PDB file of N, CA, C and O in Angstrom:
ATOM      1  N   MET A   1      79.832  69.264 115.129  1.00  0.00           N
ATOM      2  CA  MET A   1      80.893  70.186 115.830  1.00  0.00           C
ATOM      3  C   MET A   1      81.353  71.056 114.151  1.00  0.00           C
ATOM      4  O   MET A   1      81.288  70.336 113.154  1.00  0.00           O
ATOM      5  N   ALA A   2      81.729  72.343 113.983  1.00  0.00           N
ATOM      6  CA  ALA A   2      81.816  73.128 113.534  1.00  0.00           C
ATOM      7  C   ALA A   2      82.930  73.104 112.851  1.00  0.00           C
ATOM      8  O   ALA A   2      84.025  73.277 113.387  1.00  0.00           O
ATOM      9  N   ARG A   3      82.742  72.852 111.390  1.00  0.00           N
ATOM     10  CA  ARG A   3      85.017  72.748 111.119  1.00  0.00           C
ATOM     11  C   ARG A   3      84.778  74.091 110.252  1.00  0.00           C
ATOM     12  O   ARG A   3      83.719  74.178 109.631  1.00  0.00           O
ATOM     13  N   TYR A   4      85.784  75.214 110.181  1.00  0.00           N
ATOM     14  CA  TYR A   4      86.591  76.028 110.064  1.00  0.00           C
ATOM     15  C   TYR A   4      87.150  75.865 108.578  1.00  0.00           C
ATOM     16  O   TYR A   4      87.807  75.032 107.954  1.00  0.00           O
ATOM     17  N   ARG A   5      86.455  77.276 108.304  1.00  0.00           N
ATOM     18  CA  ARG A   5      87.474  76.846 106.271  1.00  0.00           C
ATOM     19  C   ARG A   5      88.655  77.928 107.086  1.00  0.00           C
ATOM     20  O   ARG A   5      88.809  78.785 107.957  1.00  0.00           O
ATOM     21  N   THR A   6      89.343  77.064 105.965  1.00  0.00           N
ATOM     22  CA  THR A   6      90.751  77.789 105.957  1.00  0.00           C
ATOM     23  C   THR A   6      91.084  78.508 104.670  1.00  0.00           C
ATOM     24  O   THR A   6      91.080  77.849 103.630  1.00  0.00           O
ATOM     25  N   HIS A   7      91.398  79.912 104.639  1.00  0.00           N
ATOM     26  CA  HIS A   7      91.682  80.652 103.135  1.00  0.00           C
ATOM     27  C   HIS A   7      93.388  80.486 102.959  1.00  0.00           C
ATOM     28  O   HIS A   7      94.259  80.139 103.757  1.00  0.00           O
ATOM     29  N   SER A   8      93.421  80.835 101.766  1.00  0.00           N
ATOM     30  CA  SER A   8      95.028  81.372 101.460  1.00  0.00           C
ATOM     31  C   SER A   8      95.086  82.619 101.301  1.00  0.00           C
ATOM     32  O   SER A   8      94.326  83.499 100.897  1.00  0.00           O
ATOM     33  N   ILE A   9      96.210  82.543 101.721  1.00  0.00           N
ATOM     34  CA  ILE A   9      96.987  83.895 101.801  1.00  0.00           C
ATOM     35  C   ILE A   9      96.532  84.673 100.466  1.00  0.00           C
ATOM     36  O   ILE A   9      95.708  85.587 100.506  1.00  0.00           O
ATOM     37  N   GLU A  10      97.138  84.230  99.291  1.00  0.00           N
ATOM     38  CA  GLU A  10      96.680  85.693  98.164  1.00  0.00           C
ATOM     39  C   GLU A  10      95.083  85.354  98.275  1.00  0.00           C
ATOM     40  O   GLU A  10      94.520  86.089  97.464  1.00  0.00           O
ATOM     41  N   PHE A  11      94.165  84.566  98.927  1.00  0.00           N
ATOM     42  CA  PHE A  11      92.428  85.342  98.635  1.00  0.00           C
ATOM     43  C   PHE A  11      92.425  86.128  99.790  1.00  0.00           C
ATOM     44  O   PHE A  11      91.580  87.019  99.706  1.00  0.00           O
ATOM     45  N   LYS A  12      93.091  86.132 100.901  1.00  0.00           N
ATOM     46  CA  LYS A  12      92.994  87.249 101.810  1.00  0.00           C
ATOM     47  C   LYS A  12      93.013  88.009 101.290  1.00  0.00           C
ATOM     48  O   LYS A  12      92.045  88.766 101.232  1.00  0.00           O
ATOM     49  N   ARG A  13      94.689  88.311 100.306  1.00  0.00           N
ATOM     50  CA  ARG A  13      95.292  89.248 100.155  1.00  0.00           C
ATOM     51  C   ARG A  13      94.138  90.104  99.265  1.00  0.00           C
ATOM     52  O   ARG A  13      93.894  91.256  99.622  1.00  0.00           O
ATOM     53  N   GLN A  14      93.545  89.622  98.292  1.00  0.00           N
ATOM     54  CA  GLN A  14      93.306  89.516  97.176  1.00  0.00           C
ATOM     55  C   GLN A  14      91.824  90.734  97.956  1.00  0.00           C
ATOM     56  O   GLN A  14      91.595  91.889  97.597  1.00  0.00           O
ATOM     57  N   VAL A  15      90.964  89.806  99.218  1.00  0.00           N
ATOM     58  CA  VAL A  15      89.801  90.427  99.246  1.00  0.00           C
ATOM     59  C   VAL A  15      90.385  91.907  99.916  1.00  0.00           C
ATOM     60  O   VAL A  15      89.982  92.959  99.420  1.00  0.00           O
ATOM     61  N   ALA A  16      91.152  91.926 100.829  1.00  0.00           N
ATOM     62  CA  ALA A  16      91.767  93.104 101.418  1.00  0.00           C
ATOM     63  C   ALA A  16      92.050  94.109  99.840  1.00  0.00           C
ATOM     64  O   ALA A  16      91.207  95.005  99.796  1.00  0.00           O
ATOM     65  N   GLN A  17      92.722  94.131  98.979  1.00  0.00           N
ATOM     66  CA  GLN A  17      92.581  95.197  98.338  1.00  0.00           C
ATOM     67  C   GLN A  17      91.426  95.127  97.083  1.00  0.00           C
ATOM     68  O   GLN A  17      91.086  96.071  96.369  1.00  0.00           O
ATOM     69  N   GLU A  18      91.150  94.351  97.055  1.00  0.00           N
ATOM     70  CA  GLU A  18      89.230  94.469  97.114  1.00  0.00           C
ATOM     71  C   GLU A  18      88.370  95.913  97.569  1.00  0.00           C
ATOM     72  O   GLU A  18      87.893  96.856  96.938  1.00  0.00           O
ATOM     73  N   TYR A  19      88.480  95.425  99.429  1.00  0.00           N
ATOM     74  CA  TYR A  19      88.123  96.515  99.769  1.00  0.00           C
ATOM     75  C   TYR A  19      89.313  97.731 100.104  1.00  0.00           C
ATOM     76  O   TYR A  19      89.164  98.590 100.973  1.00  0.00           O
ATOM     77  N   LEU A  20      89.855  97.673  99.706  1.00  0.00           N
ATOM     78  CA  LEU A  20      90.740  99.194  99.861  1.00  0.00           C
ATOM     79  C   LEU A  20      90.232  99.708  98.790  1.00  0.00           C
ATOM     80  O   LEU A  20      89.876 100.886  98.737  1.00  0.00           O
ATOM     81  N   SER A  21      90.128  98.779  97.693  1.00  0.00           N
ATOM     82  CA  SER A  21      90.008  99.925  96.179  1.00  0.00           C
ATOM     83  C   SER A  21      88.627 100.384  96.302  1.00  0.00           C
ATOM     84  O   SER A  21      88.351 101.376  95.627  1.00  0.00           O
ATOM     85  N   GLY A  22      87.456  99.745  97.208  1.00  0.00           N
ATOM     86  CA  GLY A  22      86.362 100.677  96.905  1.00  0.00           C
ATOM     87  C   GLY A  22      85.248  99.538  97.538  1.00  0.00           C
ATOM     88  O   GLY A  22      84.343  99.948  98.265  1.00  0.00           O
ATOM     89  N   GLU A  23      85.342  98.441  97.293  1.00  0.00           N
ATOM     90  CA  GLU A  23      84.624  97.740  97.627  1.00  0.00           C
ATOM     91  C   GLU A  23      83.906  97.268  98.785  1.00  0.00           C
ATOM     92  O   GLU A  23      84.525  96.758  99.719  1.00  0.00           O
ATOM     93  N   THR A  24      82.641  97.394  98.802  1.00  0.00           N
ATOM     94  CA  THR A  24      82.031  97.546 100.276  1.00  0.00           C
ATOM     95  C   THR A  24      82.035  96.077 100.885  1.00  0.00           C
ATOM     96  O   THR A  24      81.846  95.069 100.205  1.00  0.00           O
ATOM     97  N   LEU A  25      82.278  96.085 102.263  1.00  0.00           N
ATOM     98  CA  LEU A  25      81.984  94.888 103.200  1.00  0.00           C
ATOM     99  C   LEU A  25      81.238  94.419 102.723  1.00  0.00           C
ATOM    100  O   LEU A  25      81.687  93.525 102.006  1.00  0.00           O
ATOM    101  N   HIS A  26      79.670  94.547 102.671  1.00  0.00           N
ATOM    102  CA  HIS A  26      78.693  93.944 102.899  1.00  0.00           C
ATOM    103  C   HIS A  26      78.737  93.109 101.024  1.00  0.00           C
ATOM    104  O   HIS A  26      78.332  91.975 100.766  1.00  0.00           O
ATOM    105  N   GLY A  27      79.331  94.085 100.038  1.00  0.00           N
ATOM    106  CA  GLY A  27      79.207  93.357  99.236  1.00  0.00           C
ATOM    107  C   GLY A  27      80.049  92.271  99.026  1.00  0.00           C
ATOM    108  O   GLY A  27      79.711  91.296  98.356  1.00  0.00           O
ATOM    109  N   LEU A  28      81.627  92.449  99.815  1.00  0.00           N
ATOM    110  CA  LEU A  28      82.615  91.103  99.865  1.00  0.00           C
ATOM    111  C   LEU A  28      82.366  89.682 100.540  1.00  0.00           C
ATOM    112  O   LEU A  28      82.867  88.559 100.484  1.00  0.00           O
ATOM    113  N   ALA A  29      81.251  90.374 101.255  1.00  0.00           N
ATOM    114  CA  ALA A  29      80.986  89.272 102.673  1.00  0.00           C
ATOM    115  C   ALA A  29      80.166  88.702 101.664  1.00  0.00           C
ATOM    116  O   ALA A  29      80.697  87.708 101.168  1.00  0.00           O
ATOM    117  N   LYS A  30      79.354  88.910 101.315  1.00  0.00           N
ATOM    118  CA  LYS A  30      78.318  87.950 100.675  1.00  0.00           C
ATOM    119  C   LYS A  30      78.619  87.369  99.131  1.00  0.00           C
ATOM    120  O   LYS A  30      77.956  86.413  98.728  1.00  0.00           O
ATOM    121  N   ARG A  31      79.477  87.883  98.420  1.00  0.00           N
ATOM    122  CA  ARG A  31      80.245  87.549  97.711  1.00  0.00           C
ATOM    123  C   ARG A  31      80.672  86.215  97.538  1.00  0.00           C
ATOM    124  O   ARG A  31      80.364  85.192  96.927  1.00  0.00           O
ATOM    125  N   HIS A  32      81.786  86.795  98.591  1.00  0.00           N
ATOM    126  CA  HIS A  32      82.667  85.513  99.543  1.00  0.00           C
ATOM    127  C   HIS A  32      82.501  84.663 100.353  1.00  0.00           C
ATOM    128  O   HIS A  32      83.344  83.891 100.810  1.00  0.00           O
ATOM    129  N   ASP A  33      80.854  84.781 100.708  1.00  0.00           N
ATOM    130  CA  ASP A  33      80.920  84.445 101.536  1.00  0.00           C
ATOM    131  C   ASP A  33      81.518  83.857 102.812  1.00  0.00           C
ATOM    132  O   ASP A  33      81.413  82.687 103.179  1.00  0.00           O
ATOM    133  N   ILE A  34      82.342  85.130 103.605  1.00  0.00           N
ATOM    134  CA  ILE A  34      82.384  85.713 104.917  1.00  0.00           C
ATOM    135  C   ILE A  34      82.156  86.220 105.675  1.00  0.00           C
ATOM    136  O   ILE A  34      80.958  86.501 105.632  1.00  0.00           O
ATOM    137  N   THR A  35      82.900  86.806 106.987  1.00  0.00           N
ATOM    138  CA  THR A  35      82.229  87.701 107.501  1.00  0.00           C
ATOM    139  C   THR A  35      82.809  88.518 107.245  1.00  0.00           C
ATOM    140  O   THR A  35      83.869  88.348 106.642  1.00  0.00           O
ATOM    141  N   ARG A  36      82.115  90.467 107.790  1.00  0.00           N
ATOM    142  CA  ARG A  36      82.941  92.051 107.532  1.00  0.00           C
ATOM    143  C   ARG A  36      83.433  91.738 108.720  1.00  0.00           C
ATOM    144  O   ARG A  36      83.474  92.892 109.145  1.00  0.00           O
ATOM    145  N   ASN A  37      83.848  91.087 109.615  1.00  0.00           N
ATOM    146  CA  ASN A  37      84.693  91.063 111.215  1.00  0.00           C
ATOM    147  C   ASN A  37      85.461  90.402 110.011  1.00  0.00           C
ATOM    148  O   ASN A  37      85.938  91.317 109.341  1.00  0.00           O
ATOM    149  N   LEU A  38      85.703  89.439 109.587  1.00  0.00           N
ATOM    150  CA  LEU A  38      86.936  88.840 109.394  1.00  0.00           C
ATOM    151  C   LEU A  38      87.516  89.469 108.165  1.00  0.00           C
ATOM    152  O   LEU A  38      88.723  89.317 107.976  1.00  0.00           O
ATOM    153  N   ILE A  39      86.741  90.221 107.224  1.00  0.00           N
ATOM    154  CA  ILE A  39      87.833  91.362 106.483  1.00  0.00           C
ATOM    155  C   ILE A  39      87.826  92.362 106.813  1.00  0.00           C
ATOM    156  O   ILE A  39      88.137  93.249 106.018  1.00  0.00           O
ATOM    157  N   ARG A  40      87.398  92.722 108.389  1.00  0.00           N
ATOM    158  CA  ARG A  40      88.135  93.893 108.872  1.00  0.00           C
ATOM    159  C   ARG A  40      89.471  93.056 109.367  1.00  0.00           C
ATOM    160  O   ARG A  40      90.524  93.515 108.926  1.00  0.00           O
ATOM    161  N   VAL A  41      89.558  92.145 110.035  1.00  0.00           N
ATOM    162  CA  VAL A  41      90.973  91.513 110.287  1.00  0.00           C
ATOM    163  C   VAL A  41      91.715  91.619 109.074  1.00  0.00           C
ATOM    164  O   VAL A  41      92.721  92.324 109.143  1.00  0.00           O
ATOM    165  N   TRP A  42      91.493  91.163 108.139  1.00  0.00           N
ATOM    166  CA  TRP A  42      92.145  90.886 107.072  1.00  0.00           C
ATOM    167  C   TRP A  42      92.756  92.421 106.318  1.00  0.00           C
ATOM    168  O   TRP A  42      93.872  92.639 105.848  1.00  0.00           O
ATOM    169  N   VAL A  43      92.037  92.969 106.378  1.00  0.00           N
ATOM    170  CA  VAL A  43      92.508  94.214 105.692  1.00  0.00           C
ATOM    171  C   VAL A  43      93.459  95.102 106.736  1.00  0.00           C
ATOM    172  O   VAL A  43      94.323  95.912 106.402  1.00  0.00           O
ATOM    173  N   ARG A  44      93.069  94.734 108.087  1.00  0.00           N
ATOM    174  CA  ARG A  44      94.654  95.684 109.395  1.00  0.00           C
ATOM    175  C   ARG A  44      95.443  94.661 109.149  1.00  0.00           C
ATOM    176  O   ARG A  44      96.452  94.962 109.787  1.00  0.00           O
ATOM    177  N   LYS A  45      95.742  93.172 108.403  1.00  0.00           N
ATOM    178  CA  LYS A  45      96.650  92.194 108.135  1.00  0.00           C
ATOM    179  C   LYS A  45      97.760  93.072 107.199  1.00  0.00           C
ATOM    180  O   LYS A  45      98.801  93.674 107.459  1.00  0.00           O
ATOM    181  N   TYR A  46      96.879  92.789 105.819  1.00  0.00           N
ATOM    182  CA  TYR A  46      97.117  93.533 105.193  1.00  0.00           C
ATOM    183  C   TYR A  46      98.070  94.726 105.196  1.00  0.00           C
ATOM    184  O   TYR A  46      99.278  94.763 104.962  1.00  0.00           O
ATOM    185  N   GLU A  47      97.106  95.807 105.560  1.00  0.00           N
ATOM    186  CA  GLU A  47      98.000  97.295 105.879  1.00  0.00           C
ATOM    187  C   GLU A  47      98.943  97.107 106.554  1.00  0.00           C
ATOM    188  O   GLU A  47      99.821  97.870 106.151  1.00  0.00           O
ATOM    189  N   ALA A  48      99.304  96.509 107.390  1.00  0.00           N
ATOM    190  CA  ALA A  48     100.014  96.081 108.410  1.00  0.00           C
ATOM    191  C   ALA A  48     101.435  95.054 108.127  1.00  0.00           C
ATOM    192  O   ALA A  48     102.365  94.755 108.876  1.00  0.00           O
ATOM    193  N   GLY A  49     101.132  94.684 106.720  1.00  0.00           N
ATOM    194  CA  GLY A  49     102.663  94.119 105.851  1.00  0.00           C
ATOM    195  C   GLY A  49     102.148  92.507 106.366  1.00  0.00           C
ATOM    196  O   GLY A  49     102.571  91.604 105.644  1.00  0.00           O
ATOM    197  N   ALA A  50     101.356  92.124 107.438  1.00  0.00           N
ATOM    198  CA  ALA A  50     101.449  90.880 107.769  1.00  0.00           C
ATOM    199  C   ALA A  50     101.810  89.367 106.887  1.00  0.00           C
ATOM    200  O   ALA A  50     102.620  88.480 107.153  1.00  0.00           O
ATOM    201  N   PHE A  51     100.676  89.539 105.557  1.00  0.00           N
ATOM    202  CA  PHE A  51     100.386  88.873 104.317  1.00  0.00           C
ATOM    203  C   PHE A  51     102.135  88.499 103.956  1.00  0.00           C
ATOM    204  O   PHE A  51     102.798  87.468 103.844  1.00  0.00           O
ATOM    205  N   ASP A  52     102.435  90.196 103.846  1.00  0.00           N
ATOM    206  CA  ASP A  52     104.134  90.021 102.811  1.00  0.00           C
ATOM    207  C   ASP A  52     104.187  88.749 103.676  1.00  0.00           C
ATOM    208  O   ASP A  52     103.906  87.577 103.427  1.00  0.00           O
ATOM    209  N   ASP A  53     104.520  89.206 104.477  1.00  0.00           N
ATOM    210  CA  ASP A  53     105.787  88.031 105.787  1.00  0.00           C
ATOM    211  C   ASP A  53     104.881  86.386 105.417  1.00  0.00           C
ATOM    212  O   ASP A  53     105.507  85.357 105.162  1.00  0.00           O
ATOM    213  N   ASP A  54     103.698  86.440 105.454  1.00  0.00           N
ATOM    214  CA  ASP A  54     103.086  85.033 105.259  1.00  0.00           C
ATOM    215  C   ASP A  54     103.463  84.541 104.025  1.00  0.00           C
ATOM    216  O   ASP A  54     103.991  83.430 104.076  1.00  0.00           O
ATOM    217  N   ALA A  55     103.296  85.268 102.431  1.00  0.00           N
ATOM    218  CA  ALA A  55     103.935  85.211 101.488  1.00  0.00           C
ATOM    219  C   ALA A  55     104.912  84.295 101.678  1.00  0.00           C
ATOM    220  O   ALA A  55     104.864  83.068 101.598  1.00  0.00           O
ATOM    221  N   GLN A  56     106.005  85.190 101.997  1.00  0.00           N
ATOM    222  CA  GLN A  56     107.038  84.816 101.852  1.00  0.00           C
ATOM    223  C   GLN A  56     108.112  83.251 102.315  1.00  0.00           C
ATOM    224  O   GLN A  56     109.171  82.717 101.984  1.00  0.00           O
ATOM    225  N   ALA A  57     106.952  83.058 103.286  1.00  0.00           N
ATOM    226  CA  ALA A  57     107.819  81.838 104.509  1.00  0.00           C
ATOM    227  C   ALA A  57     106.546  80.760 103.415  1.00  0.00           C
ATOM    228  O   ALA A  57     106.888  79.747 102.805  1.00  0.00           O
ATOM    229  N   ALA A  58     105.408  81.219 103.424  1.00  0.00           N
ATOM    230  CA  ALA A  58     104.974  80.062 102.050  1.00  0.00           C
ATOM    231  C   ALA A  58     105.871  79.581 100.975  1.00  0.00           C
ATOM    232  O   ALA A  58     106.014  78.448 100.514  1.00  0.00           O
ATOM    233  N   ASP A  59     106.272  80.369 100.770  1.00  0.00           N
ATOM    234  CA  ASP A  59     106.961  80.156  98.680  1.00  0.00           C
ATOM    235  C   ASP A  59     108.328  79.577  99.089  1.00  0.00           C
ATOM    236  O   ASP A  59     109.044  79.076  98.221  1.00  0.00           O
ATOM    237  N   LEU A  60     108.795  79.636 100.626  1.00  0.00           N
ATOM    238  CA  LEU A  60     110.148  79.112 101.374  1.00  0.00           C
ATOM    239  C   LEU A  60     109.853  77.914 101.314  1.00  0.00           C
ATOM    240  O   LEU A  60     110.436  77.010 100.717  1.00  0.00           O
ATOM    241  N   ILE A  61     108.649  77.880 102.129  1.00  0.00           N
ATOM    242  CA  ILE A  61     108.102  76.058 102.360  1.00  0.00           C
ATOM    243  C   ILE A  61     107.617  75.418 101.129  1.00  0.00           C
ATOM    244  O   ILE A  61     107.471  74.202 101.255  1.00  0.00           O
ATOM    245  N   ARG A  62     107.243  76.040  99.632  1.00  0.00           N
ATOM    246  CA  ARG A  62     107.311  75.349  99.055  1.00  0.00           C
ATOM    247  C   ARG A  62     108.296  75.193  98.463  1.00  0.00           C
ATOM    248  O   ARG A  62     108.447  74.064  97.995  1.00  0.00           O
ATOM    249  N   GLU A  63     109.229  76.067  98.252  1.00  0.00           N
ATOM    250  CA  GLU A  63     110.623  75.447  98.627  1.00  0.00           C
ATOM    251  C   GLU A  63     110.933  74.071  98.559  1.00  0.00           C
ATOM    252  O   GLU A  63     110.955  73.288  97.610  1.00  0.00           O
ATOM    253  N   TYR A  64     111.210  73.919  99.973  1.00  0.00           N
ATOM    254  CA  TYR A  64     111.652  73.018 100.891  1.00  0.00           C
ATOM    255  C   TYR A  64     110.886  71.659 100.539  1.00  0.00           C
ATOM    256  O   TYR A  64     111.409  70.544 100.543  1.00  0.00           O
ATOM    257  N   GLU A  65     109.744  71.909 100.277  1.00  0.00           N
ATOM    258  CA  GLU A  65     108.923  70.558 100.298  1.00  0.00           C
ATOM    259  C   GLU A  65     109.423  70.181  99.010  1.00  0.00           C
ATOM    260  O   GLU A  65     109.198  68.986  98.815  1.00  0.00           O
ATOM    261  N   ALA A  66     110.075  70.791  97.960  1.00  0.00           N
ATOM    262  CA  ALA A  66     110.204  70.853  96.517  1.00  0.00           C
ATOM    263  C   ALA A  66     111.580  69.564  96.484  1.00  0.00           C
ATOM    264  O   ALA A  66     111.809  68.502  95.906  1.00  0.00           O
ATOM    265  N   ARG A  67     112.203  70.413  97.438  1.00  0.00           N
ATOM    266  CA  ARG A  67     113.402  69.536  97.630  1.00  0.00           C
ATOM    267  C   ARG A  67     113.807  68.861  98.379  1.00  0.00           C
ATOM    268  O   ARG A  67     115.017  68.659  98.483  1.00  0.00           O
ATOM    269  N   ILE A  68     112.877  68.283  99.160  1.00  0.00           N
ATOM    270  CA  ILE A  68     112.539  67.190  99.631  1.00  0.00           C
ATOM    271  C   ILE A  68     112.520  66.233  99.109  1.00  0.00           C
ATOM    272  O   ILE A  68     113.219  65.241  99.318  1.00  0.00           O
ATOM    273  N   ALA A  69     111.571  66.420  98.216  1.00  0.00           N
ATOM    274  CA  ALA A  69     111.027  65.573  97.177  1.00  0.00           C
ATOM    275  C   ALA A  69     112.092  64.940  95.796  1.00  0.00           C
ATOM    276  O   ALA A  69     112.027  63.935  95.088  1.00  0.00           O
ATOM    277  N   ALA A  70     113.073  66.142  95.879  1.00  0.00           N
ATOM    278  CA  ALA A  70     114.070  65.195  94.545  1.00  0.00           C
ATOM    279  C   ALA A  70     114.263  64.811  95.878  1.00  0.00           C
ATOM    280  O   ALA A  70     113.532  63.820  95.909  1.00  0.00           O
ATOM    281  N   LEU A  71     114.692  64.898  96.886  1.00  0.00           N
ATOM    282  CA  LEU A  71     115.811  64.134  97.560  1.00  0.00           C
ATOM    283  C   LEU A  71     115.597  62.260  98.417  1.00  0.00           C
ATOM    284  O   LEU A  71     116.259  61.296  98.801  1.00  0.00           O
ATOM    285  N   GLU A  72     114.188  62.768  98.295  1.00  0.00           N
ATOM    286  CA  GLU A  72     113.524  60.960  98.035  1.00  0.00           C
ATOM    287  C   GLU A  72     113.543  60.479  97.086  1.00  0.00           C
ATOM    288  O   GLU A  72     113.765  59.275  96.962  1.00  0.00           O
ATOM    289  N   ARG A  73     113.266  61.442  95.914  1.00  0.00           N
ATOM    290  CA  ARG A  73     113.299  60.577  94.581  1.00  0.00           C
ATOM    291  C   ARG A  73     114.830  59.703  94.247  1.00  0.00           C
ATOM    292  O   ARG A  73     114.931  58.645  93.626  1.00  0.00           O
ATOM    293  N   LEU A  74     116.112  60.643  94.970  1.00  0.00           N
ATOM    294  CA  LEU A  74     117.008  60.139  94.824  1.00  0.00           C
ATOM    295  C   LEU A  74     117.316  59.267  95.697  1.00  0.00           C
ATOM    296  O   LEU A  74     118.206  58.573  95.206  1.00  0.00           O
ATOM    297  N   VAL A  75     117.015  58.855  96.931  1.00  0.00           N
ATOM    298  CA  VAL A  75     117.145  57.708  97.664  1.00  0.00           C
ATOM    299  C   VAL A  75     116.283  56.378  97.460  1.00  0.00           C
ATOM    300  O   VAL A  75     116.279  55.204  97.830  1.00  0.00           O
ATOM    301  N   GLY A  76     115.608  57.194  96.711  1.00  0.00           N
ATOM    302  CA  GLY A  76     115.017  55.328  96.119  1.00  0.00           C
ATOM    303  C   GLY A  76     115.634  55.584  95.137  1.00  0.00           C
ATOM    304  O   GLY A  76     115.097  56.688  95.232  1.00  0.00           O
ATOM    305  N   LYS A  77     116.466  55.699  93.945  1.00  0.00           N
ATOM    306  CA  LYS A  77     117.315  55.712  92.833  1.00  0.00           C
ATOM    307  C   LYS A  77     118.108  54.709  93.586  1.00  0.00           C
ATOM    308  O   LYS A  77     118.081  53.482  93.490  1.00  0.00           O
ATOM    309  N   GLN A  78     118.793  55.449  94.328  1.00  0.00           N
ATOM    310  CA  GLN A  78     120.361  54.641  94.606  1.00  0.00           C
ATOM    311  C   GLN A  78     120.210  53.772  96.049  1.00  0.00           C
ATOM    312  O   GLN A  78     121.114  53.567  96.859  1.00  0.00           O
ATOM    313  N   ALA A  79     118.403  53.192  96.161  1.00  0.00           N
ATOM    314  CA  ALA A  79     118.120  52.342  97.161  1.00  0.00           C
ATOM    315  C   ALA A  79     118.163  51.258  95.768  1.00  0.00           C
ATOM    316  O   ALA A  79     119.132  50.500  95.720  1.00  0.00           O
ATOM    317  N   LEU A  80     117.346  51.196  94.882  1.00  0.00           N
ATOM    318  CA  LEU A  80     117.309  50.341  94.488  1.00  0.00           C
ATOM    319  C   LEU A  80     118.626  49.993  93.198  1.00  0.00           C
ATOM    320  O   LEU A  80     118.777  48.847  92.777  1.00  0.00           O
ATOM    321  N   GLU A  81     119.314  50.929  92.801  1.00  0.00           N
ATOM    322  CA  GLU A  81     121.056  50.163  92.448  1.00  0.00           C
ATOM    323  C   GLU A  81     121.771  49.761  93.407  1.00  0.00           C
ATOM    324  O   GLU A  81     122.652  48.987  93.032  1.00  0.00           O
ATOM    325  N   LEU A  82     121.746  50.079  95.059  1.00  0.00           N
ATOM    326  CA  LEU A  82     122.342  49.650  95.765  1.00  0.00           C
ATOM    327  C   LEU A  82     121.253  47.848  95.798  1.00  0.00           C
ATOM    328  O   LEU A  82     122.124  47.036  96.113  1.00  0.00           O
ATOM    329  N   GLU A  83     120.037  47.123  95.640  1.00  0.00           N
ATOM    330  CA  GLU A  83     119.410  46.202  95.807  1.00  0.00           C
ATOM    331  C   GLU A  83     119.960  45.261  94.318  1.00  0.00           C
ATOM    332  O   GLU A  83     120.090  44.048  94.153  1.00  0.00           O
ATOM    333  N   PHE A  84     120.180  46.366  93.443  1.00  0.00           N
ATOM    334  CA  PHE A  84     120.431  45.556  92.423  1.00  0.00           C
ATOM    335  C   PHE A  84     122.440  45.251  92.041  1.00  0.00           C
ATOM    336  O   PHE A  84     123.134  44.559  91.297  1.00  0.00           O
ATOM    337  N   LEU A  85     122.570  46.056  92.877  1.00  0.00           N
ATOM    338  CA  LEU A  85     124.297  45.812  92.862  1.00  0.00           C
ATOM    339  C   LEU A  85     124.332  44.140  93.752  1.00  0.00           C
ATOM    340  O   LEU A  85     124.651  43.034  93.315  1.00  0.00           O
ATOM    341  N   ARG A  86     123.889  44.540  95.046  1.00  0.00           N
ATOM    342  CA  ARG A  86     123.935  43.233  95.959  1.00  0.00           C
ATOM    343  C   ARG A  86     123.598  42.165  95.403  1.00  0.00           C
ATOM    344  O   ARG A  86     124.259  41.150  95.619  1.00  0.00           O
ATOM    345  N   GLY A  87     122.096  42.137  94.255  1.00  0.00           N
ATOM    346  CA  GLY A  87     122.076  40.798  93.748  1.00  0.00           C
ATOM    347  C   GLY A  87     122.811  40.575  92.729  1.00  0.00           C
ATOM    348  O   GLY A  87     122.220  39.722  92.066  1.00  0.00           O
ATOM    349  N   LEU A  88     123.922  40.908  92.147  1.00  0.00           N
ATOM    350  CA  LEU A  88     125.197  40.258  91.560  1.00  0.00           C
ATOM    351  C   LEU A  88     126.101  39.352  91.649  1.00  0.00           C
ATOM    352  O   LEU A  88     126.991  39.283  90.802  1.00  0.00           O
TER     353      LEU A  88
END
């Protein structure tokens, strides 16, 4: 079964900007090993501002993941302290 590649928002934005700055579809497709139609889709989304919303959402997710990791470390630390105090 074919496996689909996923590309980051930053990569999509970069390719769309390269196209809009004058690069050819054929050159971009060959250099990045993606289809010309996919580049067209990304350019349309870039012009519509879709990547801005996605980038903000991705940043928010990264912030939440960092906060969750910090809270998990705090819970682990408190669990160790409780275990130690119960042993006294």
